[in-house]
DSSP file (Angstrom, degrees, kcal/mol; ACC not computed):
  #  RESIDUE AA STRUCTURE BP1 BP2  ACC     N-H-->O    O-->H-N    N-H-->O    O-->H-N    TCO  KAPPA ALPHA  PHI   PSI    X-CA   Y-CA   Z-CA
    1    1 A M              0   0    0      0, 0.0     6,-0.1     0, 0.0     7,-0.0   0.000 360.0 360.0 360.0   3.2  118.7  113.8  105.6
    2    2 A G        +     0   0    0      1,-0.1     2,-0.8     4,-0.0     0, 0.0   0.799 360.0  69.9 -67.7 -28.5  121.7  112.5  103.6
    3    3 A N  S  > S-     0   0    0      1,-0.2     4,-2.5    46,-0.1    46,-0.2  -0.820  71.0-162.4 -93.0 110.5  123.4  111.1  106.8
    4    4 A K  H  > S+     0   0    0     44,-3.5     4,-2.3    -2,-0.8     5,-0.2   0.826  85.8  54.7 -67.3 -33.6  121.2  108.2  107.9
    5    5 A A  H  > S+     0   0    0      2,-0.2     4,-1.6     1,-0.2    19,-0.3   0.939 113.9  41.6 -64.1 -45.9  122.6  108.1  111.5
    6    6 A N  H  > S+     0   0    0      2,-0.2     4,-2.2     1,-0.2    -2,-0.2   0.881 112.8  54.9 -67.7 -38.0  121.8  111.7  112.0
    7    7 A S  H  X S+     0   0    0     -4,-2.5     4,-2.3     1,-0.2    -2,-0.2   0.901 106.0  51.9 -61.0 -42.0  118.4  111.4  110.3
    8    8 A K  H  X S+     0   0    0     -4,-2.3     4,-2.3     1,-0.2    -1,-0.2   0.909 108.9  49.7 -63.3 -42.1  117.5  108.6  112.6
    9    9 A D  H  X S+     0   0    0     -4,-1.6     4,-2.2     1,-0.2    -1,-0.2   0.905 109.4  52.4 -62.1 -41.1  118.3  110.6  115.6
   10   10 A C  H  X S+     0   0    0     -4,-2.2     4,-1.3     1,-0.2    -2,-0.2   0.905 109.8  49.0 -59.9 -42.6  116.2  113.5  114.2
   11   11 A M  H  <>S+     0   0    0     -4,-2.3     5,-2.7     2,-0.2     4,-0.5   0.896 108.7  52.5 -67.1 -40.6  113.2  111.1  113.7
   12   12 A K  H ><5S+     0   0    0     -4,-2.3     3,-1.3     1,-0.2    -1,-0.2   0.925 108.9  49.7 -60.4 -44.3  113.5  109.8  117.3
   13   13 A K  H 3<5S+     0   0    0     -4,-2.2    -1,-0.2     1,-0.3    -2,-0.2   0.803 109.4  52.9 -64.8 -28.9  113.4  113.3  118.7
   14   14 A A  T 3<5S-     0   0    0     -4,-1.3    -1,-0.3    -5,-0.2    -2,-0.2   0.494 119.4-109.9 -84.9  -4.0  110.4  114.1  116.5
   15   15 A G  T < 5 +     0   0    0     -3,-1.3    -3,-0.2    -4,-0.5    -2,-0.1   0.686  68.0 146.7  83.6  18.3  108.5  111.0  117.9
   16   16 A V      < -     0   0    0     -5,-2.7    -1,-0.3    -6,-0.1    -2,-0.1  -0.763  55.9-109.8 -86.7 130.0  108.7  109.0  114.7
   17   17 A P        +     0   0    0      0, 0.0     2,-0.3     0, 0.0    -1,-0.1  -0.353  44.3 179.5 -61.4 135.5  109.0  105.3  115.3
   18   18 A V        -     0   0    0     -6,-0.0     3,-0.1    -2,-0.0   -10,-0.0  -0.908  34.8 -94.8-133.4 161.4  112.4  103.9  114.4
   19   19 A I        -     0   0    0     -2,-0.3    71,-0.0     1,-0.1    72,-0.0  -0.566  53.0-100.0 -73.2 137.2  114.1  100.5  114.5
   20   20 A P  S    S+     0   0    0      0, 0.0    69,-2.6     0, 0.0     2,-0.3  -0.267  71.9 104.6 -58.1 144.2  116.2  100.0  117.7
   21   21 A G  B     -A   88   0A   0     67,-0.3    67,-0.2    -3,-0.1    -3,-0.0  -0.955  62.6 -12.9 175.2-155.7  119.9  100.5  117.2
   22   22 A S        -     0   0    0     65,-2.4     2,-1.1    -2,-0.3     4,-0.1  -0.287  56.5-118.9 -70.3 154.0  122.8  102.8  117.8
   23   23 A E  S    S-     0   0    0      2,-0.1     2,-0.1    63,-0.0    -1,-0.1  -0.804  81.2 -44.5 -89.8  94.4  122.4  106.4  118.9
   24   24 A G  S    S-     0   0    0     -2,-1.1    63,-0.4   -19,-0.3    -2,-0.1  -0.416 114.7  -5.2  75.9-156.9  124.0  108.1  115.9
   25   25 A A  S    S-     0   0    0     61,-0.1     2,-0.5    -2,-0.1    61,-0.2  -0.347  74.0-112.0 -72.4 150.0  127.3  106.8  114.4
   26   26 A I        -     0   0    0     59,-2.9    59,-0.4     1,-0.1    -1,-0.1  -0.714  24.6-163.1 -82.0 128.0  129.2  103.9  116.1
   27   27 A K        -     0   0    0     -2,-0.5     2,-0.3     1,-0.2    -1,-0.1   0.763  63.3  -6.1 -86.0 -27.2  132.5  105.3  117.5
   28   28 A S     >  -     0   0    0      1,-0.1     4,-2.1     0, 0.0    -1,-0.2  -0.972  69.5 -99.6-159.9 167.8  134.4  102.0  118.0
   29   29 A I  H  > S+     0   0    0     -2,-0.3     4,-2.4     2,-0.2     5,-0.2   0.846 121.5  58.6 -64.0 -33.4  134.2   98.2  117.8
   30   30 A V  H  > S+     0   0    0      2,-0.2     4,-2.0     1,-0.2    -1,-0.2   0.925 107.4  46.2 -61.6 -44.1  133.7   98.3  121.6
   31   31 A D  H  > S+     0   0    0      1,-0.2     4,-2.6     2,-0.2     5,-0.2   0.909 110.3  54.1 -62.9 -41.9  130.6  100.4  121.2
   32   32 A A  H  X S+     0   0    0     -4,-2.1     4,-2.5     1,-0.2    -2,-0.2   0.909 107.9  49.6 -59.5 -43.1  129.4   98.1  118.4
   33   33 A I  H  X S+     0   0    0     -4,-2.4     4,-2.0     1,-0.2    -1,-0.2   0.921 112.2  47.8 -62.4 -44.9  129.7   95.1  120.7
   34   34 A E  H  X S+     0   0    0     -4,-2.0     4,-1.7     2,-0.2    -2,-0.2   0.907 112.8  48.0 -63.4 -43.0  127.8   96.9  123.5
   35   35 A I  H  X S+     0   0    0     -4,-2.6     4,-2.5     1,-0.2     5,-0.3   0.927 111.1  50.6 -64.4 -45.0  125.0   98.0  121.2
   36   36 A A  H  X S+     0   0    0     -4,-2.5     4,-1.8     1,-0.2    -1,-0.2   0.875 108.9  51.8 -62.4 -37.9  124.6   94.6  119.7
   37   37 A K  H  < S+     0   0    0     -4,-2.0    -1,-0.2    -5,-0.2    -2,-0.2   0.882 111.7  48.5 -63.8 -37.1  124.3   93.0  123.1
   38   38 A K  H  < S+     0   0    0     -4,-1.7    -2,-0.2     1,-0.2    -1,-0.2   0.917 121.1  32.0 -70.4 -44.7  121.6   95.5  124.0
   39   39 A I  H  < S-     0   0    0     -4,-2.5    -2,-0.2    -5,-0.1    -1,-0.2   0.592 109.0-130.3 -93.4  -9.8  119.5   95.1  120.9
   40   40 A K     <  -     0   0    0     -4,-1.8    -3,-0.1    -5,-0.3    -2,-0.1   0.405  37.5 -37.4  75.5 149.4  120.3   91.3  120.4
   41   41 A Y  S    S+     0   0    0     48,-0.1    19,-0.1    -4,-0.1     2,-0.1  -0.484  99.8  58.5 -81.1 153.9  121.4   89.5  117.3
   42   42 A P  S    S+     0   0    0      0, 0.0    48,-2.0     0, 0.0     2,-0.3   0.548  71.7 168.3 -76.3 154.0  121.0   89.5  114.3
   43   43 A V  E     -CB  59  89A   0     16,-2.5    16,-3.1    46,-0.3     2,-0.4  -0.817  26.2-136.4-125.1 167.1  122.0   93.1  113.7
   44   44 A I  E     -CB  58  88A   0     44,-2.8    44,-2.1    -2,-0.3     2,-0.4  -0.995   7.3-151.2-129.9 130.7  122.7   95.1  110.6
   45   45 A L  E     -CB  57  87A   0     12,-3.2    12,-2.3    -2,-0.4     2,-0.4  -0.829  21.2-174.5 -97.1 136.5  125.6   97.5  110.0
   46   46 A K  E     -CB  56  86A   0     40,-2.7    40,-2.5    -2,-0.4     2,-0.3  -0.984  29.6-114.1-135.8 143.3  124.9  100.3  107.6
   47   47 A A  E >   - B   0  85A   0      8,-2.4     3,-1.5    -2,-0.4    38,-0.3  -0.608  23.1-140.5 -71.1 129.7  127.0  103.1  106.1
   48   48 A S  E 3  S+     0   0A   0     36,-2.7   -44,-3.5    -2,-0.3    -1,-0.1   0.830 105.7  40.0 -62.0 -32.2  125.6  106.5  107.3
   49   49 A A  E 3  S+     0   0A   0     35,-0.5    -1,-0.3    33,-0.3   -46,-0.1   0.281  99.0 126.5 -96.6  10.1  126.1  108.0  103.9
   50   50 A G  E <   +     0   0A   0     -3,-1.5     2,-0.3     5,-0.1     5,-0.1   0.047  22.8 143.2 -70.5 173.2  124.9  104.8  102.1
   51   51 A G  E >   +C   54   0A   0      3,-0.5     3,-1.5     0, 0.0    -2,-0.0  -0.894  45.9  57.9 169.9 167.5  122.3  104.2   99.6
   52   52 A G  T 3  S-     0   0    0     -2,-0.3     3,-0.1     1,-0.3    72,-0.1   0.754 124.1 -62.8  66.0  24.5  121.5  102.1   96.5
   53   53 A G  T 3  S+     0   0    0      1,-0.3     3,-0.3    70,-0.1    -1,-0.3   0.514 106.6 124.7  80.3   3.7  122.0   98.8   98.5
   54   54 A K  E <   +C   51   0A   0     -3,-1.5    -3,-0.5     1,-0.2    -1,-0.3  -0.649  55.3  31.8 -96.9 154.1  125.6   99.5   99.2
   55   55 A G  E    S+     0   0A   0     -2,-0.2    -8,-2.4     1,-0.2     2,-0.4   0.893  83.9 127.5  75.1  41.1  127.3   99.7  102.6
   56   56 A I  E     +C   46   0A   0     -3,-0.3     2,-0.3   -10,-0.2    -1,-0.2  -0.993  28.5 173.8-132.9 136.1  125.2   97.1  104.4
   57   57 A R  E     -C   45   0A   0    -12,-2.3   -12,-3.2    -2,-0.4     2,-0.4  -0.959  19.9-146.1-145.5 125.8  126.3   94.0  106.3
   58   58 A I  E     -C   44   0A   0     -2,-0.3     2,-0.5   -14,-0.2   -14,-0.2  -0.746  13.3-161.3 -89.5 135.3  124.1   91.6  108.4
   59   59 A V  E     -C   43   0A   0    -16,-3.1   -16,-2.5    -2,-0.4    31,-0.2  -0.976  11.6-176.4-122.3 120.3  125.7   90.1  111.5
   60   60 A Q        +     0   0    0     -2,-0.5     2,-0.3   -18,-0.2    -1,-0.1   0.771  67.7  10.2 -86.9 -28.7  124.2   87.0  113.0
   61   61 A K  S >> S-     0   0    0    -20,-0.1     3,-1.9     1,-0.1     4,-0.6  -0.976  77.2-101.9-153.0 161.6  126.4   86.5  116.1
   62   62 A E  H >> S+     0   0    0     -2,-0.3     3,-1.3     1,-0.3     4,-0.6   0.810 113.6  65.3 -57.0 -35.1  129.1   88.3  118.1
   63   63 A E  H 34 S+     0   0    0      1,-0.3     4,-0.3     2,-0.1    -1,-0.3   0.748 105.2  46.0 -61.2 -23.1  131.9   86.3  116.6
   64   64 A E  H <> S+     0   0    0     -3,-1.9     4,-2.1     1,-0.1    -1,-0.3   0.580  92.3  85.2 -92.1 -12.6  131.2   87.9  113.2
   65   65 A L  H <X S+     0   0    0     -3,-1.3     4,-3.0    -4,-0.6     5,-0.2   0.908  84.7  48.4 -65.7 -48.7  130.9   91.5  114.4
   66   66 A E  H  X S+     0   0    0     -4,-0.6     4,-2.3     1,-0.2    -1,-0.2   0.919 114.8  45.6 -62.0 -44.2  134.5   92.7  114.4
   67   67 A N  H  > S+     0   0    0     -4,-0.3     4,-2.4     2,-0.2    -1,-0.2   0.932 115.5  46.9 -63.4 -45.3  135.2   91.5  110.9
   68   68 A A  H  X S+     0   0    0     -4,-2.1     4,-2.9     1,-0.2     5,-0.2   0.901 110.4  53.9 -62.6 -41.4  131.9   92.9  109.6
   69   69 A Y  H  X S+     0   0    0     -4,-3.0     4,-1.9    -5,-0.2    -1,-0.2   0.934 111.3  44.7 -57.4 -49.3  132.6   96.2  111.3
   70   70 A N  H  X S+     0   0    0     -4,-2.3     4,-1.8    -5,-0.2    -2,-0.2   0.901 115.1  48.1 -64.6 -42.1  136.0   96.5  109.7
   71   71 A I  H  X S+     0   0    0     -4,-2.4     4,-2.8     1,-0.2    -2,-0.2   0.928 111.2  49.0 -65.1 -45.8  134.7   95.5  106.3
   72   72 A I  H  X S+     0   0    0     -4,-2.9     4,-2.7     1,-0.2    -1,-0.2   0.867 109.2  52.8 -67.1 -35.0  131.7   97.9  106.3
   73   73 A K  H  X S+     0   0    0     -4,-1.9     4,-2.1    -5,-0.2    -1,-0.2   0.913 112.2  45.8 -64.3 -41.1  133.9  100.8  107.4
   74   74 A Q  H  X S+     0   0    0     -4,-1.8     4,-2.5     2,-0.2    -2,-0.2   0.925 113.9  48.2 -66.0 -44.6  136.2  100.1  104.5
   75   75 A E  H  X S+     0   0    0     -4,-2.8     4,-2.9     1,-0.2     5,-0.3   0.909 111.6  50.3 -62.1 -42.5  133.3   99.7  102.0
   76   76 A A  H  X S+     0   0    0     -4,-2.7     4,-2.7     2,-0.2     6,-1.1   0.911 111.7  47.8 -63.0 -43.1  131.7  102.9  103.3
   77   77 A K  H  X S+     0   0    0     -4,-2.1     4,-1.5     4,-0.2    -2,-0.2   0.925 115.7  44.6 -63.5 -44.8  134.9  104.9  102.9
   78   78 A A  H  < S+     0   0    0     -4,-2.5    -2,-0.2     1,-0.2    -1,-0.2   0.902 122.4  35.7 -67.7 -41.9  135.5  103.5   99.3
   79   79 A A  H  < S+     0   0    0     -4,-2.9    -2,-0.2    -5,-0.2    -3,-0.2   0.847 136.9  15.7 -82.4 -35.2  131.9  104.0   98.1
   80   80 A F  H  < S-     0   0    0     -4,-2.7    -3,-0.2    -5,-0.3    -2,-0.2   0.384  92.1-120.7-123.8   1.1  130.9  107.2   99.9
   81   81 A N  S  < S+     0   0    0     -4,-1.5     2,-0.3    -5,-0.4    -4,-0.2   0.836  89.5  93.9  56.6  34.4  134.2  108.7  101.0
   82   82 A D        -     0   0    0     -6,-1.1   -33,-0.3    -9,-0.1    -2,-0.2  -0.876  56.7-166.3-156.3 115.6  132.8  108.5  104.6
   83   83 A D        +     0   0    0     -2,-0.3     2,-0.2    -7,-0.1    -6,-0.2   0.299  46.4 127.9 -93.0  12.5  133.5  105.6  106.9
   84   84 A E        +     0   0    0     -8,-0.1   -36,-2.7   -37,-0.1   -35,-0.5  -0.495  35.4 177.9 -70.0 132.4  130.8  106.5  109.4
   85   85 A I  E     - B   0  47A   0    -59,-0.4   -59,-2.9   -38,-0.3     2,-0.3  -0.909  14.7-163.8-132.4 161.3  128.5  103.6  110.2
   86   86 A Y  E     - B   0  46A   0    -40,-2.5   -40,-2.7    -2,-0.3     2,-0.4  -0.878  14.1-130.1-137.0 171.6  125.5  102.8  112.4
   87   87 A M  E     + B   0  45A   0    -63,-0.4   -65,-2.4    -2,-0.3     2,-0.3  -0.945  19.2 177.7-129.5 145.2  123.7   99.7  113.6
   88   88 A E  E     -AB  21  44A   0    -44,-2.1   -44,-2.8    -2,-0.4     2,-0.3  -0.952  42.7 -92.3-136.0 159.4  120.1   98.6  113.8
   89   89 A K  E     - B   0  43A   0    -69,-2.6     2,-0.5    -2,-0.3   -46,-0.3  -0.567  49.5-120.8 -63.9 132.1  118.3   95.4  114.9
   90   90 A Y        -     0   0    0    -48,-2.0     2,-0.7    -2,-0.3    -1,-0.1  -0.689  21.6-152.6 -82.7 125.8  118.0   93.3  111.7
   91   91 A I        -     0   0    0     -2,-0.5     2,-0.3   -72,-0.0   -48,-0.0  -0.880  11.6-141.6-100.0 116.9  114.4   92.5  110.9
   92   92 A E  S    S+     0   0    0     -2,-0.7    -2,-0.0     1,-0.2     0, 0.0  -0.607  79.3   2.7 -82.0 137.5  114.1   89.2  109.0
   93   93 A N  S    S+     0   0    0     -2,-0.3    -1,-0.2     1,-0.1     2,-0.0   0.925  90.3 177.0  55.2  52.4  111.5   89.1  106.2
   94   94 A P        -     0   0    0      0, 0.0     2,-0.5     0, 0.0    -1,-0.1  -0.304  31.1-123.2 -78.7 166.6  110.5   92.8  106.6
   95   95 A R        -     0   0    0      2,-0.1     2,-0.8    -2,-0.0    21,-0.0  -0.951  18.7-149.2-105.0 133.3  108.0   94.7  104.4
   96   96 A H        +     0   0    0     -2,-0.5    21,-3.8     2,-0.0     2,-0.5  -0.863  25.6 169.9-106.7  98.5  109.5   97.8  102.8
   97   97 A V  E     -D  116   0B   0     -2,-0.8     2,-0.4    19,-0.2    19,-0.2  -0.948  15.3-161.3-116.1 126.1  106.7  100.3  102.5
   98   98 A E  E     -D  115   0B   0     17,-2.9    17,-2.3    -2,-0.5     2,-0.5  -0.886  10.5-141.5-108.7 135.2  107.4  103.9  101.5
   99   99 A I  E     -D  114   0B   0     -2,-0.4     2,-0.4    15,-0.2    15,-0.3  -0.819  16.3-137.9 -94.3 130.3  105.0  106.8  102.1
  100  100 A Q  E     -D  113   0B   0     13,-2.8    12,-2.9    -2,-0.5    13,-0.8  -0.746  26.9-176.1 -89.6 132.7  104.8  109.3   99.3
  101  101 A V  E     -D  111   0B   0     -2,-0.4     2,-0.4    10,-0.3    10,-0.2  -0.882  23.2-154.0-128.3 158.5  104.7  113.0  100.5
  102  102 A L  E     +D  110   0B   0      8,-2.4     8,-2.1    -2,-0.3     2,-0.4  -0.991  24.7 171.0-130.2 123.0  104.3  116.4   99.0
  103  103 A A  E     -D  109   0B   0     -2,-0.4    55,-2.7     6,-0.2    56,-1.9  -0.998  12.4-161.2-139.8 134.3  105.8  119.3  101.0
  104  104 A D  B >   -f  159   0C   0      4,-2.5     3,-1.0    -2,-0.4    56,-0.2  -0.505  37.7 -98.8-109.2 179.8  106.4  122.9  100.2
  105  105 A E  T 3  S+     0   0    0     54,-0.5    55,-0.1     1,-0.2    52,-0.0   0.502 114.3  67.1 -75.4  -5.0  108.5  125.8  101.5
  106  106 A H  T 3  S-     0   0    0      2,-0.2    -1,-0.2     0, 0.0     3,-0.1   0.115 119.6-100.0-104.5  19.9  105.6  127.2  103.5
  107  107 A D  S <  S+     0   0    0     -3,-1.0     2,-0.5     1,-0.3    -2,-0.1   0.719  79.5 137.4  69.9  23.4  105.4  124.2  105.9
  108  108 A N        +     0   0    0     -4,-0.1    -4,-2.5     2,-0.0     2,-0.3  -0.864  23.8 162.3 -97.3 132.5  102.4  122.6  104.1
  109  109 A S  E     +D  103   0B   0     -2,-0.5     2,-0.3    -6,-0.2    -6,-0.2  -0.998  15.7 178.7-150.9 149.3  102.6  118.9  103.6
  110  110 A I  E     -D  102   0B   0     -8,-2.1    -8,-2.4    -2,-0.3     2,-0.4  -0.970  26.8-125.6-140.9 155.4  100.4  116.0  102.8
  111  111 A Y  E     -D  101   0B   0     -2,-0.3   -10,-0.3   -10,-0.2     3,-0.1  -0.906  18.4-169.4-104.2 140.3  100.9  112.2  102.3
  112  112 A L  E     -     0   0B   0    -12,-2.9     2,-0.3    -2,-0.4   -11,-0.1   0.654  50.8 -70.6-103.4 -20.8   99.6  110.9   99.0
  113  113 A G  E     -D  100   0B   0    -13,-0.8   -13,-2.8    27,-0.1    -1,-0.4  -0.975  51.1 -93.3 153.3-164.1   99.8  107.1   99.4
  114  114 A E  E     -D   99   0B   0     -2,-0.3     2,-0.4   -15,-0.3   -15,-0.2  -0.918  13.5-145.9-143.1 166.3  102.3  104.4   99.6
  115  115 A R  E     -D   98   0B   0    -17,-2.3   -17,-2.9    -2,-0.3     2,-0.7  -0.997  17.5-135.3-136.7 137.6  104.3  101.9   97.6
  116  116 A D  E     +DE  97 129B   0     13,-3.4    13,-2.2    -2,-0.4   -19,-0.2  -0.825  24.2 174.1 -92.8 116.0  105.4   98.5   98.7
  117  117 A C  E     +     0   0B   0    -21,-3.8   -20,-0.1    -2,-0.7     9,-0.1  -0.118  36.6 123.5-112.2  32.9  109.0   98.0   97.7
  118  118 A S  E     +     0   0B   0    -22,-0.2     2,-1.0     7,-0.1    -1,-0.2   0.730  47.2  87.7 -73.0 -23.7  109.4   94.6   99.4
  119  119 A I  E     + E   0 127B   0      8,-0.6     7,-2.8    -3,-0.2     8,-1.4  -0.678  64.7 151.6 -81.5 107.5  110.5   92.7   96.4
  120  120 A Q  E     - E   0 125B   0     -2,-1.0     2,-0.4     5,-0.2     5,-0.2  -0.897  39.6-154.5-136.1 159.9  114.2   93.2   96.3
  121  121 A R  E >  S- E   0 124B   0      3,-2.3     3,-1.1    -2,-0.3    -2,-0.0  -0.979  87.0  -9.4-135.8 124.3  117.5   91.6   95.3
  122  122 A R  T 3  S-     0   0    0     -2,-0.4     3,-0.1     1,-0.3    -1,-0.1   0.893 129.8 -56.1  52.7  45.1  120.7   92.6   97.1
  123  123 A N  T 3  S+     0   0    0      1,-0.2     2,-0.4   -69,-0.0    -1,-0.3   0.700 113.9 119.3  63.0  22.6  118.9   95.4   99.0
  124  124 A Q  E <   -E  121   0B   0     -3,-1.1    -3,-2.3   -71,-0.1    -1,-0.2  -0.970  69.5-114.1-117.5 133.0  117.8   96.9   95.7
  125  125 A K  E     +E  120   0B   0     -2,-0.4    -5,-0.2    -5,-0.2     3,-0.1  -0.410  33.4 173.6 -64.7 135.4  114.1   97.4   94.8
  126  126 A I  E     +     0   0B   0     -7,-2.8     2,-0.4     1,-0.4    -6,-0.2   0.722  68.0  17.2-107.0 -40.1  113.0   95.3   91.8
  127  127 A L  E     -E  119   0B   0     -8,-1.4    -8,-0.6   -10,-0.1     2,-0.4  -0.995  60.8-157.9-139.5 140.0  109.2   95.9   91.9
  128  128 A E  E     -     0   0B   0     -2,-0.4     2,-0.4    -3,-0.1   -11,-0.2  -0.974   9.1-162.8-119.7 134.1  107.0   98.6   93.5
  129  129 A E  E     -E  116   0B   0    -13,-2.2   -13,-3.4    -2,-0.4   -11,-0.1  -0.959  12.9-138.4-119.0 130.8  103.3   98.0   94.2
  130  130 A S  S    S+     0   0    0     -2,-0.4     2,-0.1   -15,-0.2   -15,-0.1  -0.989  83.6  25.4-141.6 131.1  100.9  100.8   94.9
  131  131 A P  S    S-     0   0    0      0, 0.0     2,-0.2     0, 0.0    -1,-0.2   0.621  98.8-118.2 -73.6 163.1   98.8  100.8   96.9
  132  132 A S    >   -     0   0    0     -2,-0.1     3,-0.5     1,-0.1    -2,-0.1  -0.476  13.3-148.2 -68.3 133.0  100.3   98.3   99.3
  133  133 A S  T 3  S+     0   0    0     -2,-0.2    -1,-0.1     1,-0.2    -3,-0.0   0.576  91.9  58.6 -79.2  -8.8   98.2   95.2   99.6
  134  134 A I  T 3  S+     0   0    0      2,-0.1     2,-0.4     0, 0.0    -1,-0.2   0.619  83.5  95.2 -96.7 -12.8   99.3   94.6  103.2
  135  135 A L    <   -     0   0    0     -3,-0.5     2,-0.2     4,-0.1     3,-0.0  -0.621  60.5-148.6 -86.5 134.0   98.2   97.9  104.8
  136  136 A T     >  -     0   0    0     -2,-0.4     4,-2.6     1,-0.1     5,-0.2  -0.499  34.2-107.4 -81.8 165.7   94.9   98.3  106.6
  137  137 A S  H  > S+     0   0    0      1,-0.2     4,-2.1     2,-0.2     5,-0.2   0.867 121.9  53.0 -64.0 -33.2   93.4  101.8  106.4
  138  138 A E  H  > S+     0   0    0      2,-0.2     4,-2.4     1,-0.2    -1,-0.2   0.925 111.4  43.9 -66.5 -44.7   94.3  102.3  110.1
  139  139 A L  H  > S+     0   0    0      2,-0.2     4,-2.8     1,-0.2     5,-0.2   0.887 111.2  54.9 -68.5 -37.9   97.9  101.4  109.5
  140  140 A R  H  X S+     0   0    0     -4,-2.6     4,-2.4     2,-0.2    -1,-0.2   0.928 111.0  45.4 -58.3 -46.3   98.0  103.5  106.3
  141  141 A T  H  X S+     0   0    0     -4,-2.1     4,-2.5     2,-0.2    -2,-0.2   0.921 113.1  50.0 -63.8 -45.1   96.8  106.5  108.3
  142  142 A K  H  X S+     0   0    0     -4,-2.4     4,-1.9     1,-0.2    -2,-0.2   0.913 113.7  45.0 -61.2 -43.7   99.2  105.9  111.2
  143  143 A M  H  X S+     0   0    0     -4,-2.8     4,-2.3     2,-0.2    -1,-0.2   0.880 111.6  53.4 -69.0 -37.5  102.2  105.6  108.8
  144  144 A G  H  X S+     0   0    0     -4,-2.4     4,-1.9    -5,-0.2    -2,-0.2   0.912 109.4  48.1 -62.5 -42.7  101.0  108.7  106.8
  145  145 A K  H  X S+     0   0    0     -4,-2.5     4,-1.8     2,-0.2    -1,-0.2   0.885 111.0  50.9 -65.9 -38.0  100.9  110.7  110.0
  146  146 A A  H  X S+     0   0    0     -4,-1.9     4,-2.1     1,-0.2    -2,-0.2   0.893 108.0  53.5 -64.8 -39.2  104.4  109.5  111.0
  147  147 A A  H  X S+     0   0    0     -4,-2.3     4,-2.3     1,-0.2    -2,-0.2   0.890 106.9  51.3 -62.5 -39.2  105.7  110.5  107.6
  148  148 A L  H  X S+     0   0    0     -4,-1.9     4,-2.3     2,-0.2    -1,-0.2   0.860 107.4  52.7 -68.3 -34.3  104.3  114.0  108.1
  149  149 A K  H  X S+     0   0    0     -4,-1.8     4,-2.7     2,-0.2    -1,-0.2   0.911 109.9  49.8 -61.6 -41.5  106.1  114.2  111.4
  150  150 A A  H  X S+     0   0    0     -4,-2.1     4,-2.1     2,-0.2     6,-0.3   0.906 109.5  50.8 -63.9 -42.5  109.3  113.2  109.6
  151  151 A V  H  X>S+     0   0    0     -4,-2.3     5,-1.8     1,-0.2     4,-0.9   0.936 113.3  45.0 -59.3 -48.1  108.7  115.9  107.0
  152  152 A K  H ><5S+     0   0    0     -4,-2.3     3,-0.6     1,-0.2    -2,-0.2   0.925 113.2  49.3 -64.2 -46.0  108.2  118.6  109.6
  153  153 A A  H 3<5S+     0   0    0     -4,-2.7    -1,-0.2     1,-0.2    -2,-0.2   0.852 117.8  40.0 -63.8 -35.2  111.2  117.5  111.7
  154  154 A S  H 3<5S-     0   0    0     -4,-2.1    -1,-0.2    -5,-0.2    -2,-0.2   0.518 102.3-128.7 -92.5  -5.6  113.6  117.4  108.8
  155  155 A K  T <<5 +     0   0    0     -4,-0.9    -3,-0.2    -3,-0.6     2,-0.1   0.850  44.8 179.5  58.7  34.5  112.2  120.5  107.1
  156  156 A Y      < +     0   0    0     -5,-1.8     2,-0.3    -6,-0.3    -1,-0.2  -0.421   9.8 179.8 -70.0 137.7  111.9  118.4  103.9
  157  157 A T        +     0   0    0     -2,-0.1   -53,-0.2    -3,-0.1     3,-0.1  -0.996  22.8 161.6-136.5 145.2  110.5  120.1  100.8
  158  158 A N        +     0   0    0    -55,-2.7     2,-0.4    -2,-0.3   -54,-0.2   0.263  64.5  70.3-140.1   7.3  109.9  118.6   97.3
  159  159 A A  B     +f  104   0C   0    -56,-1.9   -54,-0.5     2,-0.0     2,-0.4  -0.996  57.8 179.9-129.9 129.5  107.5  121.2   95.9
  160  160 A R        -     0   0    0     -2,-0.4     2,-0.6   -56,-0.2   -56,-0.0  -0.956  32.9-116.4-130.1 148.6  108.5  124.7   94.9
  161  161 A N              0   0    0     -2,-0.4    -2,-0.0     1,-0.1   -57,-0.0  -0.722 360.0 360.0 -79.8 120.4  106.6  127.7   93.5
  162  162 A S              0   0    0     -2,-0.6    -1,-0.1     0, 0.0     0, 0.0   0.457 360.0 360.0-105.9 360.0  108.2  128.4   90.1
């Protein structure tokens, strides 16, 4: 799951809802332009190997895309030694809610709750709130079930018998 472009494709195949964007990594600026036209501006370019708020660039209009594309590829290469990038529709004023899971090597998994990580500075979490005050019980259940689909599709484990 370390490569975010590949992870997103895995989630789509598993039926987990994802933000519209590129199918895997963007191969060229020509592809980036076509994808952005399809999903509409603003878009966000992200380093596939990224994390920690690095390797992200928001693009508001087509005139900004080529420069942002070149910069983000350079940043991704410098920060992660991998210049692969992908694109998503940029969601303005999003809520960042993470579902906590426990999964073992025997294909058992449960979701434990969530944390709202929406208070951020430069794409870095500053404060986490649990439980999230914005989730209804129905949405919490729906997101928990989606998280378990993601766990199964990725063969994720975080609990081991010692």
